[in-house]
C-alpha positions as CSV (number, residue, x, y, z in Angstrom):
1,M,5.0,7.7,13.8
2,K,2.1,5.3,13.4
3,P,1.6,4.0,9.8
4,P,-1.4,5.4,7.9
5,V,-4.6,3.3,7.9
6,F,-5.4,2.8,4.2
7,L,-8.3,0.4,4.6
8,P,-11.3,1.1,6.7
9,K,-13.4,-2.0,7.6
10,D,-15.9,-1.6,4.8
11,L,-13.2,-1.3,2.1
12,R,-11.3,-4.2,3.6
13,A,-14.4,-6.4,3.5
14,R,-15.0,-5.5,-0.2
15,L,-11.4,-6.4,-1.0
16,I,-11.6,-9.7,0.8
17,A,-14.8,-10.5,-1.0
18,N,-13.1,-9.9,-4.3
19,G,-10.2,-12.1,-3.2
20,E,-12.7,-14.9,-2.5
21,K,-14.1,-14.6,-6.0
22,G,-10.7,-15.1,-7.6
23,R,-8.4,-13.3,-10.0
24,E,-10.0,-14.8,-13.1
25,L,-12.6,-12.0,-12.7
26,D,-11.6,-8.5,-13.9
27,H,-12.5,-6.6,-10.7
28,V,-13.1,-2.9,-10.5
29,P,-10.5,-1.3,-8.3
30,V,-11.7,-0.6,-4.7
31,V,-8.9,1.5,-3.4
32,K,-6.4,4.0,-4.7
33,I,-3.2,4.6,-2.7
34,M,-1.0,7.4,-3.9
35,D,2.0,9.5,-3.2
36,P,0.4,12.9,-2.7
37,L,3.4,14.8,-4.2
38,G,4.5,12.3,-6.8
39,P,3.3,9.8,-9.5
40,A,3.5,6.6,-7.5
41,T,0.0,4.9,-7.5
42,W,-1.5,1.6,-6.4
43,L,-5.0,0.6,-7.6
44,I,-6.0,-2.3,-5.3
45,T,-8.7,-4.8,-6.4
46,E,-8.5,-7.6,-3.8
47,L,-6.9,-9.0,-0.6
48,R,-6.1,-12.6,-0.1
49,P,-8.7,-14.1,2.3
50,N,-6.2,-16.4,3.9
51,D,-3.5,-13.6,4.2
52,P,-5.2,-10.1,4.2
53,D,-1.8,-8.4,4.2
54,V,-1.4,-9.5,0.6
55,F,-3.1,-7.4,-2.1
56,Y,-3.4,-7.5,-5.8
57,G,-3.6,-4.6,-8.1
58,L,-2.1,-2.2,-10.6
59,I,1.2,-0.8,-9.3
60,F,3.2,2.1,-10.5
61,D,6.2,3.0,-8.3
62,P,8.9,4.9,-10.2
63,S,11.3,4.2,-7.4
64,E,11.3,0.5,-8.5
65,E,12.3,1.6,-12.0
66,R,9.6,-0.3,-13.8
67,G,6.5,0.7,-15.6
68,P,3.0,0.1,-14.4
69,C,2.3,-3.6,-13.8
70,L,-0.2,-6.0,-12.3
71,S,1.3,-7.6,-9.2
72,Y,0.9,-8.8,-5.6
73,D,2.4,-6.9,-2.8
74,R,2.0,-6.5,1.0
75,L,0.0,-3.7,2.7
76,S,2.6,-3.7,5.5
77,V,5.3,-2.9,2.9
78,L,3.1,-0.3,1.3
79,Q,2.4,1.4,4.7
80,A,6.1,1.6,5.4
81,K,6.9,3.4,2.1
82,K,7.4,7.1,1.9
83,G,6.4,9.5,-0.8
84,T,8.7,11.6,-3.0
85,M,9.4,14.2,-0.2
86,G,9.3,11.7,2.7
87,E,5.6,12.1,3.4
88,P,3.3,9.1,4.1
89,L,1.3,7.6,1.2
90,E,-2.4,8.4,1.3
91,R,-5.7,6.7,0.3
92,D,-7.5,8.8,-2.3
93,A,-10.9,9.2,-0.7
94,R,-12.2,10.8,-3.9
95,F,-11.3,7.9,-6.2
96,E,-14.4,6.8,-8.2
97,P,-13.5,3.8,-10.4
98,R,-15.6,3.4,-13.4
99,Y,-13.9,0.5,-15.2
100,P,-12.4,-2.9,-14.4
101,L,-8.7,-3.1,-13.7
102,S,-7.8,-4.2,-17.2
103,V,-8.8,-0.8,-18.6
104,Y,-6.6,1.1,-16.1
105,K,-3.7,-1.3,-16.9
106,V,-3.9,-0.7,-20.7
107,A,-4.2,3.0,-20.2
108,A,-1.2,3.0,-17.9
109,R,0.9,1.1,-20.3
110,I,0.0,3.6,-23.1
111,I,0.7,6.7,-21.0
112,G,3.4,5.3,-18.8
113,R,1.7,5.9,-15.4
114,V,-1.7,5.2,-13.8
115,T,-4.3,7.7,-15.0
116,E,-7.8,8.7,-14.2
117,D,-8.2,10.8,-17.3
118,I,-11.8,10.2,-18.2
119,E,-11.4,10.5,-22.0
120,T,-8.4,8.2,-22.1
121,L,-10.1,5.5,-20.0
122,Y,-13.3,5.8,-22.1
123,L,-11.3,5.3,-25.4
124,V,-9.4,2.4,-24.0
125,A,-12.5,0.8,-22.6
126,T,-14.3,1.3,-26.0
127,N,-11.5,-0.4,-27.8
128,L,-11.6,-3.3,-25.4
129,G,-15.4,-3.6,-25.6
130,I,-15.8,-2.8,-21.9
131,R,-18.6,-0.6,-20.6
132,P,-18.2,1.8,-17.6
133,V,-19.5,0.6,-14.3
134,G,-21.2,3.9,-13.4
135,P,-22.4,7.0,-15.2
136,L,-19.9,8.8,-17.3
137,P,-19.0,12.4,-16.5
138,N,-19.9,15.0,-19.2
139,S,-16.4,15.1,-20.7
140,A,-16.4,11.4,-21.6
141,A,-19.9,11.7,-23.0
142,S,-18.7,14.4,-25.3
143,T,-15.9,12.1,-26.4
144,R,-18.5,9.4,-27.2
145,N,-20.6,11.8,-29.3
146,R,-17.6,13.4,-31.1
147,A,-17.6,12.7,-34.8
148,K,-14.8,10.5,-36.1
149,P,-12.3,12.2,-38.3
150,P,-12.7,11.4,-42.0
151,A,-10.5,8.6,-43.4
152,R,-7.4,9.8,-45.2
153,K,-7.3,9.2,-48.9
154,P,-4.1,7.5,-50.1
155,R,-1.8,9.9,-52.0
156,S,-1.7,9.4,-55.7
157,T,1.7,9.0,-57.2
158,P,2.5,10.9,-60.3
């Protein structure tokens, strides 16, 4: 069986361009690779220009018994991996990143897995002082406009 093609030429070019800019920038993820039947997820932000098999991104692979982390890995290794039920990993063609990788990293550490939950990402980004890259969906806008709960008054002791 031929390994899946995760990166069409246009996405590969964007990832290499990010790699040329360097990791000191907080890139927006370009590609999401996922286990279609499980929680394993890779958000990839860049490829090394001198070795385009090496990628950098947010990795959550429960089979490695570690939480979500930022790391380098190889596309060739990723293409050889199998999902929870032995199926090939897939590129999520519907993935629309709205924040830099740091927002996804903090949200993943809070939740324990990579998330695309709009409200969670919005709240994390707001706390980090980061604005979304594109327009927010309606549910995040409602979070933004929601009134804050009143501050609790300290209990008085008798």
